[in-house]
N, C-alpha and C positions, 0 to 999 in steps of 0.2 A: 636240612635242604634238598631242595625238587630235582627229581629225576626221573629219567623213564628208559625204557628198555625195548631194545628194538631188533629182530630178526636180518637180515644183510646179506643178500647176495656176496659170495668169496668177490664176483667180480667190483662191485660197488665199494666194497672194501677199500680194492687196492686202487679204486680211483678218490676215494677219500684221502685212503694214506699217502698217495701224491699232492691232494688237492690242501693237505695240513701241512706238507712236507713243514716249512718255517717256523711253524707252532711245536713241533714234537717235542715230548718230555721219555722222560725214563719208562720205557715200558714194563709193564709189572707182568709179573708170570699166567702164561698160561694166554697171553696178548697177543697181537699184531701189531699193536701200536698206541700208542696215546698223546693227544695234543689237549693243548690247554689255549682257548678262543676267549675273545670277551663276553659271548653268553653261556659256555657251559667245556667242561672238562668234557673230552669225548674218549671212551676206548675202547675198541676194536677186540674182540675176541676168536679164537679159534673154530670156537663155536660156533659162529656166526651173530652173534650178540654183539650190539652195538652199546654201550651204557652212556648216555647222555645226561652228564648231572652239573650245576651249576645256579645259577642267579635265576635263568632263562633258558632249562632246556630246551622248549619247544621249540625258539627259534632254528638255535641250529640245526634238532631235528629234522625242520619242514625241508631243510636244503637237500634233504635224502629221503625223508617218509612222504611218501602221497600223503597218508591217514594215518591217525593212532594205532599202532598194530598192525599196518599192510608190513609186506612181504617182499612187496616190487619195490625198487629203489632207481631213479634215476637223477641226479638232482632236480624239484619238483617245480613248476611252475604254478603258485596255487595264487589266482587271483591275478594281483599287482606285486606277488612278493617272488625277487627271482637271488638262485644262486647263480653264477656263470659254472657253467659247464671247462674244467680243464681245460680241453681241447680249444677252447677260446684263445688263452693267452697267447699259443701260437700260431694263431689265426688274424687275417685281417679285422680291426676294431676299433672300435672309442673308445679314448678312455676320459676320463674327468676327473677334475681337481681342485680345489680350492685353497687358498690362504688368507690371513690379516685376520681371519673371527672370534682369534680367542688376544687379541692386541687389541689396547686399547684406544691408541691412535691408530690412527691413517684406513683405508677402504678398506672394503673384504673385492678379493681379485680370485677370478674364476677360468678356468682356459680346458680349453676338450684338443687333444692332438688324435688324427687317426692312423695308424701305424698298418704298413701290410707287412704281412710273413717275412718276408722277404726281406725288410729291413731292421725286424725282432735283434739279431747278433751282431748289426752294426750299431745300435745305439746302446746294446749292451758294453761294446766294447770301447765306446765312446768313454763309460762310465756313468750311464743312465741308472737310476736306480733310485730309491726311496730316498724325498730332498733331505728326508730328517735326519738320516745320516751321512749331508755333506755342507760343509761349508757354504756360507757366502758366497764368497768369491769363487768358489769351486759350480755351485748353482749359476753364478751371473756366467758364467765360462760356456757350461752347456746348454743354456739355453739359446742364445751366440749360434751354437755348433749348430743344434735341434733345427733352428730356424732358417742356416744356412743350406740343409739336406732340403727344404721344398718342401717337408711335410708338411701335410694339412692342418691349420688349427684355427682353433677360433677364442679371444679374448676377451672378457669383458671385466670392468672396472665399476664399483660400486662405492660413488664417492661418499666425502662424511655426510655432505649435507641433506645429498639423496637420502643414506643411511637412517640419518635422524629424525628426517620428515616422515620416511614409511613406519620407519619407529613409533614417532607421536600417533601415526592412522590404526595402529593396532599389528603390523604387520612382527610375526615373530622374526628374531634372526635366521629360523631354522626355514621359513616360508622365503625369504631373501633367495638363500642360499638356495632353497628347491630353485626358483623362477629363475636366478641367473645361470644353473645349471641346465636346466630344459631350454635356456634360451643361447647360448652356447654349442648342443649337441644341433638343435635344428640350423645353427647356421653353418657349422660344418657339412652337415646334411645335404645342405643346400651346395657347400664348396664341392664336394666331393661326387657329386652326381649322380653318376649309373655305374662308379665302380662299386669290384665287389665289397660286399661289407657283411661279415660276421655278428656282429652283435655290438653293444653300447655296454660299457663297463662304469657307473658311478662311483665312486669311491662314498660307504653308504653313513651318513650322516644324521640319519632319523630313518624309520621304518616303512619301507616300499608303499603301503596304503595312506601312511601322512605325507610321502613327497607325492602324492599324484593328487591327493585332497588340496593339497597347497597351488599345485600346477592348475588344476583344473577349477581354481578360483578364480584364475586370470586368464580363462579359455586355451588352455595348454593342456597337451595330451601325451599320456609316453609313448615315445617312437617302440617298434616293434624290436624286440630282441633288447631289451634292455634286464640291464642285471644290474646287483645291488650286491654292494663286497665292503665288511669292513678291513681296512690297511690293504688297499688293493694296490698301493702301490710299490709292493713287496709280491705280487703276484702278477701283474701288466704291467708292463715296459709301455705301455699308453696311456694308462693314470699316473705313473712314474714321473712320464716328459710331459703330460699336464700340468702335475706338483707342480715342477721344477720353472717351466714360461707359467704359469701363477705367483711360483713366491719370485722370481725375478724381476716381474713386475708390481710386487709391494714394495720390496726393495727398492725399485727405482721411487715408487710414491711417495715412500720415508724418506729416502733424499730431501725430495720435491719440498717436500713439509720443513725438512731440518733448516736450507734455505730458506725459507719462507719467516719462520720463526724466527731462524736467527741463532738455536739453540739446537745441540742433536736430540733427535726426539727418538727414547729408547723404543724396544721393540717389548710384546707382554703387559703385562698388566700387576708388576711386580710394588714395592716400595720405591723404589726409583722413578716407575712412571708417576708416581702419586706426588713426589716433591719436583720433577719439572713440571705439573698440572698446574702447581701453584707457582710457579715460578712465570709461565705464560700468561695466570690469573695476573700477578701483580704486577706483568710489564703490558700487557696488551689486553687487558680485562674480560670476562669470563664467555663473554657472549663470542668470541674464536674459537672458544671449544667448537664451537658445531659445525665448524669448518676444515676442522684436522680432526678432529675424535670422535669414538661410540660413546655419548655424555649421559649412555643410562647405566652404563659400569657403575658399580659399586666406586672405582676409583675416584669419580667428581665426589662423591662427597667426602672420602676419606683424605682428600689432598687438603679440604679446611683446613685442616690440623700444621701445617706446614706455612701458611699464609698469615 
């Protein structure tokens, strides 16, 4: 299993423990903390050594290590790769997230929210958190409450016809998401104008270098102080709020599709989805899928056994 060991100052280890607080696991003897992330298990020892061990330890280490073997650490910018400093979660910042990317039916929705430091506790007290831990009913209710607060936000919807057109032109879903996120962020930066803003956190769905490549192909540039983080909605209230608004928009679009099709349109990409596709094809023809589904998903072929 790939791994690397670095010597890290105690101050940075303390910051790391706070940063990974929601991913902490049982601490082995002689260690200060252990945390499991998507890229690697991170174990910090009392000796000052930190072990990064897992599928891609370099990705996790680069958040803290300037160069391989280096001994000075702050969350480090390398080119376009960023890890947000823990202080940003309590500061004025923008957060963006998306919904609908893994669902066969329905659009992709992306939302960004600008939250000021004095609003963070208010949003937490309202119940704003990772939308994956909330019911659809609660998500819809929270979205209305967030909007009532007049908190600046931006929302974009990539409807299925445009999605399928771009996909046929060679766009990957990753590129679509990157461009949507960047447009949302740019829209939001215009809205907030000269308001003090300490940074931008994007819920990471691809490597930052790939993100930059995607947006640069459409003449877009990465905004200053942009950071990327997996599971960012668990740390950033702005990302969590963006996730709730994006999810609410997706749910509303699914309601519209159900009404248009005269049948309840299921979320996800399960066997139930395949059976629903078959019903739609039988009653309305296959071409209508272009208006309501991501037709390149494998579900389109799977549905044929139910026709």
